[in-house]
NUNUMI-531196 format. One record per residue: residue number from 1; residue in one letter; x, y, z of N, C-alpha, C in turn. Coordinates in steps of 0.05 Angstrom, whole numbers, always signed. Layout:
% NUNUMI-531196
SEFI  nr rest   n.px   n.py   n.pz  ca.px  ca.py  ca.pz   c.px   c.py   c.pz
SEFI NUM    A      X      Y      Z      X      Y      Z      X      Y      Z
...
//
This chain:
% NUNUMI-531196
SEFI  nr rest   n.px   n.py   n.pz  ca.px  ca.py  ca.pz   c.px   c.py   c.pz
SEFI   1    X   -650   -809   -646   -654   -829   -624   -656   -857   -635
SEFI   2    X   -669   -860   -658   -672   -887   -670   -645   -898   -678
SEFI   3    X   -629   -880   -690   -602   -889   -699   -585   -897   -675
SEFI   4    X   -587   -882   -653   -572   -889   -628   -581   -916   -617
SEFI   5    X   -607   -921   -616   -617   -946   -606   -608   -969   -624
SEFI   6    X   -609   -964   -650   -601   -985   -670   -571   -991   -666
SEFI   7    X   -554   -971   -661   -526   -977   -656   -522   -993   -631
SEFI   8    X   -537   -987   -610   -535  -1002   -586   -544  -1031   -589
SEFI   9    X   -564  -1036   -605   -574  -1063   -610   -553  -1078   -626
SEFI  10    X   -541  -1065   -646   -520  -1078   -662   -496  -1085   -645
SEFI  11    X   -489  -1067   -626   -467  -1072   -608   -473  -1096   -590
SEFI  12    X   -498  -1097   -580   -507  -1120   -564   -505  -1146   -579
SEFI  13    X   -514  -1146   -604   -512  -1171   -620   -484  -1179   -626
SEFI  14    X   -466  -1159   -630   -438  -1165   -634   -425  -1178   -610
SEFI  15    X   -432  -1168   -586   -421  -1179   -561   -431  -1208   -557
SEFI  16    X   -457  -1213   -564   -467  -1240   -561   -454  -1259   -581
SEFI  17    X   -448  -1249   -605   -434  -1266   -624   -406  -1273   -615
SEFI  18    X   -392  -1253   -604   -365  -1259   -593   -366  -1279   -570
SEFI  19    X   -385  -1275   -552   -388  -1294   -530   -395  -1322   -540
SEFI  20    X   -411  -1324   -561   -418  -1350   -572   -393  -1363   -584
SEFI  21    X   -375  -1348   -597   -351  -1360   -608   -333  -1370   -586
SEFI  22    X   -331  -1355   -564   -314  -1364   -541   -326  -1389   -529
SEFI  23    X   -353  -1389   -526   -366  -1412   -514   -362  -1437   -532
SEFI  24    X   -364  -1434   -558   -360  -1457   -576   -331  -1468   -574
SEFI  25    X   -312  -1450   -572   -284  -1458   -570   -280  -1474   -544
SEFI  26    X   -292  -1465   -522   -290  -1479   -497   -303  -1506   -498
SEFI  27    X   -325  -1508   -512   -339  -1533   -515   -324  -1553   -532
SEFI  28    X   -313  -1543   -554   -301  -1561   -574   -273  -1570   -567
SEFI  29    X   -258  -1552   -555   -230  -1558   -550   -224  -1567   -521
SEFI  30    X   -244  -1566   -504   -241  -1576   -476   -245  -1606   -475
SEFI  31    X   -227  -1621   -465   -231  -1650   -462   -252  -1656   -441
SEFI  32    X   -266  -1679   -444   -285  -1688   -425   -307  -1667   -420
SEFI  33    X   -316  -1654   -441   -337  -1634   -438   -365  -1645   -440
SEFI  34    X   -367  -1671   -444   -393  -1685   -445   -411  -1676   -468
SEFI  35    X   -399  -1663   -488   -415  -1654   -511   -412  -1675   -533
SEFI  36    X   -431  -1673   -552   -430  -1692   -575   -418  -1680   -599
SEFI  37    X   -401  -1659   -596   -389  -1645   -618   -361  -1657   -625
SEFI  38    X   -350  -1673   -606   -323  -1683   -611   -322  -1704   -633
SEFI  39    X   -345  -1717   -639   -346  -1737   -660   -348  -1724   -688
SEFI  40    X   -350  -1697   -689   -353  -1683   -715   -328  -1667   -721
SEFI  41    X   -325  -1661   -746   -303  -1643   -752   -310  -1614   -744
SEFI  42    X   -291  -1596   -748   -295  -1569   -738   -318  -1555   -751
SEFI  43    X   -321  -1557   -776   -343  -1543   -791   -370  -1554   -782
SEFI  44    X   -373  -1581   -782   -398  -1593   -774   -405  -1587   -745
SEFI  45    X   -385  -1588   -727   -389  -1582   -699   -397  -1552   -696
SEFI  46    X   -385  -1535   -711   -392  -1506   -710   -421  -1502   -718
SEFI  47    X   -429  -1515   -740   -457  -1512   -749   -476  -1525   -730
SEFI  48    X   -470  -1548   -719   -488  -1561   -700   -490  -1545   -674
SEFI  49    X   -469  -1532   -665   -470  -1517   -640   -489  -1493   -643
SEFI  50    X   -486  -1478   -665   -503  -1455   -668   -532  -1462   -675
SEFI  51    X   -536  -1485   -688   -563  -1495   -693   -577  -1501   -667
SEFI  52    X   -563  -1515   -649   -575  -1521   -623   -578  -1495   -606
SEFI  53    X   -560  -1476   -609   -562  -1451   -594   -587  -1436   -603
SEFI  54    X   -593  -1435   -629   -617  -1421   -639   -642  -1436   -630
SEFI  55    X   -640  -1462   -627   -663  -1477   -618   -667  -1475   -588
SEFI  56    X   -647  -1465   -574   -649  -1461   -545   -644  -1485   -528
SEFI  57    X   -632  -1506   -539   -626  -1530   -523   -602  -1544   -534
SEFI  58    X   -587  -1558   -516   -563  -1573   -523   -566  -1601   -513
SEFI  59    X   -556  -1620   -529   -557  -1648   -522   -530  -1657   -512
SEFI  60    X   -529  -1672   -490   -504  -1683   -479   -501  -1712   -489
SEFI  61    X   -477  -1722   -484   -472  -1750   -492   -489  -1770   -476
SEFI  62    X   -497  -1762   -453   -514  -1779   -436   -543  -1780   -445
SEFI  63    X   -550  -1763   -465   -578  -1762   -474   -594  -1740   -461
SEFI  64    X   -583  -1727   -441   -598  -1705   -428   -599  -1680   -446
SEFI  65    X   -619  -1664   -442   -623  -1640   -457   -619  -1616   -438
SEFI  66    X   -602  -1597   -446   -597  -1573   -430   -614  -1551   -443
SEFI  67    X   -635  -1542   -429   -653  -1521   -439   -641  -1494   -433
SEFI  68    X   -629  -1482   -453   -614  -1457   -450   -633  -1433   -444
SEFI  69    X   -653  -1429   -461   -670  -1406   -459   -687  -1406   -434
SEFI  70    X   -697  -1430   -426   -714  -1431   -402   -698  -1425   -377
SEFI  71    X   -674  -1436   -375   -657  -1430   -352   -649  -1400   -352
SEFI  72    X   -643  -1389   -375   -636  -1361   -377   -660  -1344   -370
SEFI  73    X   -684  -1352   -378   -708  -1336   -373   -714  -1335   -343
SEFI  74    X   -710  -1357   -329   -716  -1358   -300   -698  -1338   -284
SEFI  75    X   -672  -1337   -291   -654  -1319   -278   -659  -1290   -287
SEFI  76    X   -665  -1286   -312   -670  -1259   -322   -695  -1247   -310
SEFI  77    X   -716  -1263   -306   -740  -1253   -293   -735  -1244   -264
SEFI  78    X   -719  -1260   -250   -712  -1253   -223   -697  -1226   -221
SEFI  79    X   -678  -1222   -240   -663  -1197   -241   -682  -1173   -247
SEFI  80    X   -700  -1177   -266   -718  -1155   -274   -737  -1148   -251
SEFI  81    X   -747  -1168   -237   -765  -1163   -215   -751  -1149   -192
SEFI  82    X   -726  -1157   -187   -710  -1143   -166   -704  -1114   -174
SEFI  83    X   -698  -1109   -199   -694  -1081   -208   -719  -1065   -206
SEFI  84    X   -742  -1077   -212   -767  -1062   -210   -773  -1055   -181
SEFI  85    X   -768  -1073   -162   -772  -1067   -134   -752  -1046   -125
SEFI  86    X   -728  -1048   -135   -707  -1028   -127   -715  -1000   -136
SEFI  87    X   -726   -998   -161   -735   -971   -170   -759   -962   -154
SEFI  88    X   -777   -981   -148   -801   -974   -133   -795   -963   -105
SEFI  89    X   -774   -974    -93   -767   -965    -66   -746   -943    -67
SEFI  90    X   -727   -946    -85   -705   -926    -85   -711   -900    -98
SEFI  91    X   -730   -899   -116   -737   -873   -129   -749   -853   -110
SEFI  92    X   -770   -859    -95   -781   -839    -76   -761   -832    -53
SEFI  93    X   -747   -853    -43   -728   -847    -21   -705   -831    -31
SEFI  94    X   -696   -836    -56   -674   -820    -67   -682   -791    -71
SEFI  95    X   -706   -787    -81   -716   -759    -85   -718   -745    -58
SEFI  96    X   -729   -759    -38   -732   -748    -12   -704   -741     +0
SEFI  97    X   -685   -759     -4   -658   -754     +7   -645   -731     -6
SEFI  98    X   -650   -727    -32   -638   -705    -47   -650   -678    -40
SEFI  99    X   -676   -677    -33   -690   -652    -28   -692   -646     +2
SEFI 100    X   -689   -665    +19   -694   -661    +47   -670   -646    +60
SEFI 101    X   -677   -628    +78   -657   -613    +93   -656   -622   +123
SEFI 102    X   -669   -645   +129   -668   -656   +156   -643   -673   +158
SEFI 103    X   -623   -662   +171   -596   -674   +171   -596   -701   +186
SEFI 104    X   -610   -702   +209   -609   -727   +224   -622   -750   +209
SEFI 105    X   -645   -743   +195   -658   -764   +180   -642   -773   +156
SEFI 106    X   -629   -754   +142   -612   -761   +119   -588   -778   +129
SEFI 107    X   -577   -772   +152   -555   -787   +162   -564   -815   +170
SEFI 108    X   -588   -818   +181   -598   -845   +188   -602   -862   +163
SEFI 109    X   -613   -850   +141   -617   -865   +116   -591   -873   +105
SEFI 110    X   -571   -855   +105   -545   -862    +94   -531   -884   +111
SEFI 111    X   -534   -882   +138   -522   -902   +155   -534   -930   +151
SEFI 112    X   -561   -931   +150   -574   -956   +145   -567   -967   +118
SEFI 113    X   -565   -950    +98   -557   -959    +71   -529   -971    +71
SEFI 114    X   -511   -958    +84   -483   -968    +85   -481   -995   +100
SEFI 115    X   -496   -997   +121   -496  -1023   +136   -507  -1046   +120
SEFI 116    X   -529  -1041   +107   -541  -1062    +90   -524  -1069    +66
SEFI 117    X   -512  -1048    +54   -496  -1052    +30   -470  -1067    +36
SEFI 118    X   -459  -1063    +59   -434  -1076    +67   -439  -1104    +76
SEFI 119    X   -464  -1112    +81   -469  -1139    +91   -469  -1158    +68
SEFI 120    X   -453  -1180    +69   -453  -1200    +47   -480  -1212    +43
SEFI 121    X   -487  -1217    +18   -513  -1227    +11   -518  -1255    +23
SEFI 122    X   -497  -1271    +25   -500  -1298    +36   -508  -1296    +65
SEFI 123    X   -493  -1280    +80   -499  -1277   +109   -527  -1265   +113
SEFI 124    X   -534  -1246    +97   -560  -1233    +99   -583  -1253    +95
SEFI 125    X   -580  -1270    +74   -601  -1290    +68   -603  -1310    +91
SEFI 126    X   -580  -1319   +102   -581  -1339   +123   -594  -1327   +149
SEFI 127    X   -587  -1302   +155   -598  -1289   +178   -629  -1286   +175
SEFI 128    X   -638  -1278   +152   -666  -1275   +147   -681  -1301   +149
SEFI 129    X   -669  -1322   +137   -681  -1349   +139   -683  -1358   +168
SEFI 130    X   -662  -1353   +184   -662  -1361   +212   -683  -1346   +228
SEFI 131    X   -686  -1320   +222   -705  -1304   +237   -734  -1311   +230
SEFI 132    X   -739  -1316   +204   -766  -1321   +196   -776  -1349   +203
SEFI 133    X   -758  -1368   +201   -766  -1395   +206   -742  -1411   +216
SEFI 134    X   -740  -1416   +242   -718  -1431   +253   -717  -1460   +243
SEFI 135    X   -739  -1470   +234   -740  -1498   +224   -735  -1500   +194
SEFI 136    X   -731  -1477   +181   -727  -1477   +152   -697  -1482   +146
SEFI 137    X   -690  -1506   +136   -663  -1512   +130   -657  -1506   +101
SEFI 138    X   -633  -1498    +95   -624  -1492    +68   -617  -1519    +55
SEFI 139    X   -631  -1525    +34   -626  -1550    +20   -611  -1544     -6
SEFI 140    X   -590  -1558    -11   -574  -1555    -36   -571  -1583    -47
SEFI 141    X   -589  -1591    -64   -589  -1618    -75   -573  -1618   -101
SEFI 142    X   -549  -1631    -99   -531  -1632   -122   -537  -1655   -141
SEFI 143    X   -557  -1671   -134   -564  -1694   -151   -584  -1687   -172
SEFI 144    X   -593  -1661   -173   -612  -1653   -194   -598  -1653   -221
SEFI 145    X   -613  -1662   -241   -602  -1662   -268   -598  -1634   -278
SEFI 146    X   -576  -1628   -294   -572  -1602   -305   -594  -1593   -323
SEFI 147    X   -611  -1611   -333   -632  -1603   -351   -656  -1592   -337
SEFI 148    X   -657  -1594   -310   -680  -1584   -295   -679  -1554   -295
SEFI 149    X   -701  -1541   -301   -703  -1512   -301   -726  -1503   -283
SEFI 150    X   -724  -1478   -275   -745  -1467   -258   -770  -1459   -275
SEFI 151    X   -792  -1457   -261   -816  -1449   -274   -817  -1418   -276
SEFI 152    X   -815  -1408   -300   -815  -1379   -303   -844  -1368   -304
SEFI 153    X   -847  -1343   -299   -873  -1330   -300   -885  -1329   -327
SEFI 154    X   -868  -1325   -347   -877  -1324   -375   -887  -1351   -384
SEFI 155    X   -874  -1373   -375   -884  -1399   -382   -911  -1405   -370
SEFI 156    X   -916  -1395   -346   -942  -1399   -333   -963  -1383   -348
SEFI 157    X   -957  -1358   -355   -976  -1341   -369   -982  -1352   -397
SEFI 158    X   -962  -1364   -410   -967  -1375   -437   -980  -1402   -437
SEFI 159    X   -982  -1415   -415   -995  -1441   -413  -1025  -1439   -416
SEFI 160    X  -1038  -1460   -424  -1067  -1461   -427  -1081  -1476   -405
SEFI 161    X  -1067  -1479   -382  -1079  -1493   -360  -1101  -1476   -347
SEFI 162    X  -1121  -1489   -336  -1142  -1474   -323  -1133  -1463   -296
SEFI 163    X  -1113  -1474   -285  -1104  -1465   -258  -1078  -1448   -261
SEFI 164    X  -1074  -1435   -283  -1049  -1420   -287  -1048  -1395   -269
SEFI 165    X  -1071  -1383   -262  -1071  -1360   -245  -1064  -1368   -216
SEFI 166    X  -1073  -1392   -208  -1066  -1402   -182  -1036  -1408   -181
SEFI 167    X  -1025  -1420   -202   -997  -1426   -203   -981  -1400   -204
SEFI 168    X   -991  -1380   -218   -977  -1354   -219   -976  -1341   -191
SEFI 169    X   -998  -1343   -176   -999  -1332   -149   -980  -1348   -131
SEFI 170    X   -979  -1374   -134   -960  -1390   -118   -931  -1383   -124
SEFI 171    X   -926  -1379   -150   -898  -1372   -158   -890  -1345   -147
SEFI 172    X   -909  -1325   -148   -903  -1299   -136   -899  -1301   -106
SEFI 173    X   -915  -1318    -93   -913  -1321    -64   -886  -1333    -57
SEFI 174    X   -876  -1351    -74   -850  -1363    -69   -827  -1343    -74
SEFI 175    X   -831  -1325    -94   -810  -1307   -102   -809  -1281    -85
SEFI 176    X   -828  -1276    -67   -829  -1251    -52   -803  -1247    -36
SEFI 177    X   -796  -1267    -20   -772  -1264     -3   -746  -1263    -20
SEFI 178    X   -742  -1280    -40   -718  -1277    -56   -716  -1250    -70
SEFI 179    X   -738  -1239    -80   -738  -1213    -94   -731  -1191    -74
SEFI 180    X   -743  -1192    -50   -737  -1171    -30   -707  -1171    -22
SEFI 181    X   -697  -1195    -17   -668  -1197    -10   -650  -1188    -33
SEFI 182    X   -657  -1196    -57   -641  -1189    -80   -642  -1159    -87
SEFI 183    X   -664  -1146    -80   -668  -1118    -86   -656  -1099    -66
SEFI 184    X   -644  -1109    -44   -633  -1092    -23   -610  -1075    -34
SEFI 185    X   -590  -1088    -45   -566  -1073    -55   -573  -1055    -78
SEFI 186    X   -589  -1064    -99   -596  -1044   -120   -613  -1021   -109
SEFI 187    X   -630  -1026    -89   -645  -1004    -77   -627   -983    -64
SEFI 188    X   -607   -993    -49   -588   -975    -35   -573   -959    -56
SEFI 189    X   -564   -972    -77   -549   -957    -98   -567   -937   -112
SEFI 190    X   -592   -944   -116   -611   -926   -129   -616   -901   -111
SEFI 191    X   -619   -906    -85   -623   -884    -66   -600   -865    -66
SEFI 192    X   -575   -876    -65   -552   -859    -65   -548   -843    -90
SEFI 193    X   -551   -856   -113   -547   -843   -139   -568   -822   -145
SEFI 194    X   -593   -829   -140   -615   -810   -146   -613   -787   -126
SEFI 195    X   -608   -792   -101   -605   -771    -82   -583   -751    -89
SEFI 196    X   -560   -761    -98   -538   -744   -105   -544   -728   -130
SEFI 197    X   -557   -741   -150   -563   -727   -175   -585   -706   -171
SEFI 198    X   -605   -713   -154   -626   -693   -149   -615   -669   -134
SEFI 199    X   -597   -674   -115   -585   -652   -100   -569   -634   -118
SEFI 200    X   -553   -646   -136   -536   -630   -154   -553   -614   -174
SEFI 201    X   -575   -627   -184   -592   -613   -203   -608   -591   -190
SEFI 202    X   -616   -594   -165   -631   -574   -151   -615   -548   -146
SEFI 203    X   -589   -550   -148   -572   -527   -144   -566   -511   -169
SEFI 204    X   -576   -521   -192   -571   -508   -218   -587   -483   -220
SEFI 205    X   -578   -465   -237   -591   -439   -241   -619   -441   -253
SEFI 206    X   -622   -460   -272   -648   -462   -285   -670   -472   -266
SEFI 207    X   -662   -488   -245   -681   -496   -225   -689   -472   -208
SEFI 208    X   -669   -455   -201   -675   -431   -185   -694   -413   -201
SEFI 209    X   -689   -411   -227   -707   -394   -244   -735   -407   -245
SEFI 210    X   -736   -433   -246   -763   -446   -247   -777   -442   -221
SEFI 211    X   -763   -441   -198   -776   -436   -173   -788   -409   -172
SEFI 212    X   -775   -389   -185   -786   -362   -186   -810   -361   -203
SEFI 213    X   -810   -375   -226   -832   -373   -245   -856   -391   -238
SEFI 214    X   -850   -415   -228   -872   -434   -222   -881   -430   -193
SEFI 215    X   -907   -434   -189   -918   -432   -162   -920   -459   -149
SEFI 216    X   -924   -479   -165   -928   -506   -154   -902   -521   -152
SEFI 217    X   -894   -530   -128   -869   -546   -125   -872   -573   -140
SEFI 218    X   -896   -583   -143   -899   -609   -157   -893   -605   -187
SEFI 219    X   -900   -582   -199   -894   -578   -227   -864   -574   -231
SEFI 220    X   -850   -561   -212   -821   -559   -214   -808   -586   -212
SEFI 221    X   -818   -603   -195   -807   -630   -192   -812   -646   -217
SEFI 222    X   -836   -644   -228   -844   -661   -251   -832   -651   -277
SEFI 223    X   -832   -625   -281   -824   -614   -307   -794   -608   -310
SEFI 224    X   -781   -602   -288   -753   -593   -289   -733   -610   -274
SEFI 225    X   -740   -617   -250   -720   -631   -233   -717   -660   -241
SEFI 226    X   -739   -675   -242   -737   -704   -248   -727   -710   -276
SEFI 227    X   -737   -696   -297   -727   -702   -324   -697   -696   -328
SEFI 228    X   -686   -680   -311   -657   -674   -314   -639   -689   -295
SEFI 229    X   -651   -704   -276   -635   -719   -257   -638   -750   -260
SEFI 230    X   -663   -759   -265   -668   -788   -267   -654   -801   -290
SEFI 231    X   -655   -790   -315   -641   -803   -337   -611   -807   -333
SEFI 232    X   -599   -789   -318   -570   -792   -313   -564   -815   -294
SEFI 233    X   -584   -824   -279   -580   -845   -259   -583   -873   -272
SEFI 234    X   -601   -876   -291   -606   -903   -302   -582   -916   -314
SEFI 235    X   -566   -903   -331   -541   -916   -341   -522   -923   -319
SEFI 236    X   -521   -907   -297   -503   -914   -275   -511   -939   -261
SEFI 237    X   -537   -944   -260   -547   -968   -246   -541   -993   -262
SEFI 238    X   -540   -991   -289   -534  -1014   -305   -505  -1023   -304
SEFI 239    X   -487  -1006   -293   -459  -1013   -291   -454  -1035   -270
SEFI 240    X   -474  -1040   -253   -471  -1060   -232   -487  -1085   -237
SEFI 241    X   -492  -1090   -263   -507  -1114   -270   -492  -1140   -264
SEFI 242    X   -465  -1138   -264   -449  -1162   -257   -454  -1170   -228
SEFI 243    X   -454  -1150   -210   -459  -1156   -182   -488  -1166   -178
SEFI 244    X   -507  -1155   -193   -534  -1164   -191   -537  -1192   -200
SEFI 245    X   -524  -1200   -222   -526  -1227   -232   -513  -1246   -213
SEFI 246    X   -490  -1239   -201   -477  -1256   -181   -495  -1260   -157
SEFI 247    X   -508  -1239   -147   -526  -1241   -125   -550  -1258   -132
SEFI 248    X   -560  -1256   -156   -583  -1273   -165   -575  -1302   -165
SEFI 249    X   -551  -1309   -174   -543  -1337   -174   -540  -1347   -146
SEFI 250    X   -530  -1330   -128   -527  -1338    -99   -555  -1343    -87
SEFI 251    X   -574  -1325    -94   -601  -1329    -83   -613  -1355    -94
SEFI 252    X   -609  -1361   -119   -620  -1386   -131   -608  -1410   -117
SEFI 253    X   -583  -1409   -110   -570  -1432    -97   -581  -1435    -68
SEFI 254    X   -583  -1413    -54   -591  -1415    -26   -621  -1422    -23
SEFI 255    X   -637  -1412    -42   -666  -1419    -41   -673  -1444    -57
SEFI 256    X   -652  -1457    -68   -656  -1481    -83   -676  -1477   -106
SEFI 257    X   -673  -1454   -120   -689  -1448   -143   -673  -1453   -168
SEFI 258    X   -684  -1469   -186   -670  -1475   -211   -666  -1451   -228
SEFI 259    X   -642  -1447   -238   -634  -1425   -254   -604  -1426   -260
SEFI 260    X   -593  -1404   -267   -564  -1404   -274   -547  -1412   -250
SEFI 261    X   -555  -1403   -226   -540  -1410   -202   -539  -1439   -197
SEFI 262    X   -562  -1453   -197   -563  -1482   -193   -549  -1496   -217
SEFI 263    X   -552  -1484   -240   -540  -1496   -264   -510  -1497   -262
SEFI 264    X   -497  -1475   -254   -468  -1474   -252   -459  -1491   -228
SEFI 265    X   -473  -1490   -206   -465  -1506   -182   -466  -1536   -188
SEFI 266    X   -486  -1545   -202   -488  -1573   -208   -467  -1581   -228
SEFI 267    X   -462  -1564   -248   -441  -1569   -268   -413  -1570   -255
SEFI 268    X   -408  -1552   -236   -382  -1553   -223   -379  -1578   -205
SEFI 269    X   -401  -1586   -193   -400  -1610   -176   -394  -1635   -192
SEFI 270    X   -406  -1636   -216   -402  -1660   -233   -379  -1656   -254
SEFI 271    X   -364  -1634   -252   -342  -1628   -270   -352  -1628   -299
SEFI 272    X   -375  -1616   -303   -387  -1615   -330   -379  -1588   -342
SEFI 273    X   -356  -1589   -356   -346  -1564   -368   -362  -1554   -391
SEFI 274    X   -377  -1571   -403   -395  -1562   -425   -416  -1544   -414
SEFI 275    X   -429  -1550   -391   -449  -1533   -379   -436  -1507   -370
SEFI 276    X   -412  -1508   -359   -399  -1484   -350   -393  -1465   -373
SEFI 277    X   -385  -1475   -396   -380  -1458   -419   -405  -1446   -430
SEFI 278    X   -427  -1461   -430   -453  -1449   -438   -462  -1429   -417
SEFI 279    X   -456  -1433   -392   -464  -1414   -371   -449  -1387   -375
SEFI 280    X   -425  -1388   -385   -410  -1363   -391   -426  -1347   -412
SEFI 281    X   -435  -1361   -432   -452  -1347   -453   -477  -1337   -441
SEFI 282    X   -490  -1352   -423   -515  -1343   -411   -511  -1319   -393
SEFI 283    X   -489  -1319   -377   -483  -1296   -359   -478  -1271   -376
SEFI 284    X   -462  -1274   -397   -456  -1251   -414   -481  -1240   -427
SEFI 285    X   -499  -1258   -435   -524  -1249   -448   -542  -1234   -428
SEFI 286    X   -544  -1243   -403   -560  -1229   -383   -548  -1201   -377
SEFI 287    X   -522  -1200   -373   -509  -1174   -367   -512  -1155   -390
SEFI 288    X   -507  -1164   -415   -510  -1146   -438   -538  -1138   -443
SEFI 289    X   -557  -1156   -438   -586  -1149   -442   -595  -1129   -421
SEFI 290    X   -587  -1132   -396   -595  -1113   -376   -583  -1085   -381
SEFI 291    X   -558  -1084   -391   -545  -1059   -398   -559  -1046   -421
SEFI 292    X   -567  -1062   -441   -581  -1051   -464   -608  -1040   -456
SEFI 293    X   -623  -1054   -440   -649  -1044   -431   -647  -1018   -414
SEFI 294    X   -625  -1016   -398   -621   -992   -383   -615   -968   -401
SEFI 295    X   -599   -972   -421   -592   -950   -439   -617   -942   -456
SEFI 296    X   -632   -961   -465   -656   -954   -480   -677   -940   -463
SEFI 297    X   -679   -949   -438   -698   -936   -419   -690   -907   -414
SEFI 298    X   -664   -902   -411   -654   -874   -407   -661   -857   -431
SEFI 299    X   -657   -867   -455   -663   -852   -479   -693   -847   -482
SEFI 300    X   -709   -868   -475   -738   -865   -478   -749   -844   -459
SEFI 301    X   -737   -842   -435   -746   -822   -416   -737   -794   -424
SEFI 302    X   -713   -792   -433   -702   -766   -440   -686   -768   -466
SEFI 303    X   -698   -764   -490   -686   -769   -515   -660   -753   -520
SEFI 304    X   -658   -729   -509   -633   -713   -513   -609   -725   -498
SEFI 305    X   -614   -745   -483   -592   -757   -467   -570   -768   -485
SEFI 306    X   -577   -778   -509   -557   -791   -525   -536   -772   -536
SEFI 307    X   -541   -746   -536   -521   -726   -545   -497   -726   -527
SEFI 308    X   -499   -733   -502   -477   -733   -484   -455   -753   -492
SEFI 309    X   -463   -774   -506   -444   -794   -513   -426   -785   -537
SEFI 310    X   -435   -765   -551   -420   -756   -574   -405   -730   -569
SEFI 311    X   -405   -720   -544   -390   -695   -537   -361   -702   -535
//
C-alpha cells in the first residue's frame, strides 16, 4: 500500500511539473502578459518564474503581487467542504436507496436527484437568491485588483487575533449557502453511485452467506457490505473534480467571493493573460490534488483495493 501511495504522489508531482512548464511557456511567449519576465533571457526568466512559484506569489509589471497559494487555498477549501457535505448527505441516502425495497420512495429520490442534477448551477443559485432575499442583488465588481484574495479558514485559524473564533464563525456563516448549493450535484452523484454499488454488493453470494451466519443486520452492514461497496465509489467520485471546480468558480463569481473564479473573471476582463496562464496551473493543481486525495482515501479505507489496478 505504501508503494502504491508513493507512486500516486510521484505521478501527482509529475503532472504539476508538466503544468508548470506549460504555464511558464504561456507567460514567457505570450505578448502583453503583464509579467516582468520579458526583460530577462530564457534561463533567467525560467529560474525567476519557479522561484516566485515556490514562494507562492508573482509580481506584475504594475507592481501588484498575485498571491498564488492564498487564492488556491480559498477555492480548495470550498471544494473540500462541499465534498464533505456531499458525503455526509449522500452516504446515508445512498445506502438507504441501495437497501430499500420501497419502490415509490426510491423512484421519488431518483426523480428528485435527476431534476436537481439537470438544473444548471447558475440558474439554481439565482433562484435560491431570489427566494431567500428579493433585495439581495448579485454584485460582480470587476474593478477589484487581481491580488485580492479571499479569507481562508486556515488563515483565520493560524492567526493570533483574539477575535479569530468570531471571524471563523462569521466566515462559516457566510459559506453555508455557497457550500450547500455547491454540494447538490456531488451529493446526487454520491447517492446514485453508492446506491448502485450497495445494491450490487448485496446480491453477492458472500453477503447471503453472511446473512445466514450473522444475526445482527448492523454487523453485516458494517463488516461486509460497506467495506466492499464504499471503496469502489470514492475513485468514481473523483472523476468529476473538473465539474466540481467549474461549479466552485461559478459560485465564487456569483457570491462575489475572492478565489479562482473571481481571479479568472477579473483577468479576462482586463485581458491579463499572465493571470489566466497561472490560473491554468492553479486549476490543474486543484483537480490533481482532489483526485490524489480520493485515491489515497479509498486505499486507506480498504487497503486491498489497490490490487484491482494491477489486474
